[in-house]
C-alpha positions, 0 to 999 in steps of 0.5 A: 813656869810662873806662878798664878797671880794671887787672888784679889779681894774684892768687895761683895757689892763689888762681886754683886754688881759684876755677876749682875751686869753679866746675868743681865746678858743672859736674861731678857723680856721672857726669861728670868734670872731662874729659868736662865739659871735653870735651863742653862745649869748655871750660878743658883741653878733655879728652878731645877735645885728645887724638888717637885714638892719645894718647886709648889711650896715654892709657887704656893699661890701658883698651885693654888689657882691651878693646883694639876700643873705639872712641873713643866708649867710650874717651872713656866709660871714660876717664870712669868711671875719672876719676870713680873716681880721684877716689873712691879720691884722695877729691878733689874732680875730675879736674884733682886727682887727675892733679896727685897722679898724673900719669898722663892728664894733669899736671892743675894742673900742665899750666897756666901761670900764664897759662893760670891767668889765661885760664881765670878770664876764659873761665869767671869773667869775671875780668881776673886775673894769676897769679903765685905769690904774688900780692896778698893781696886777691883781684879786687873782683868775687870776693867 
């Protein structure tokens, strides 16, 4: 039995770009990345990672206008809010918006290089080591 090839070293920007391309295939005009991550239990876990108090804190502006909203309603309104922010900022994913705005999370800034490597493995099937600069060559299986 042969040894597995060593993981390839890739740049953080390459890992984010590759993940973004994949995640965009899961989102649409009605489903932000936060909603998809929540529903599928993937990536950052979306709204699922927040307990009720944290969710209410993250969407304090919505809660102020709708104080009686339950969790399901807050998640639905939060999804719409994330989609609207994408439109306003002309950015493709909630992760990109939040990296810029840092309102409900830090977007890509919340993920360590190790997190990105794990997401590349889990979502893309790529064994990589993510570093700030990486190497010039992406993993062979990445095309």
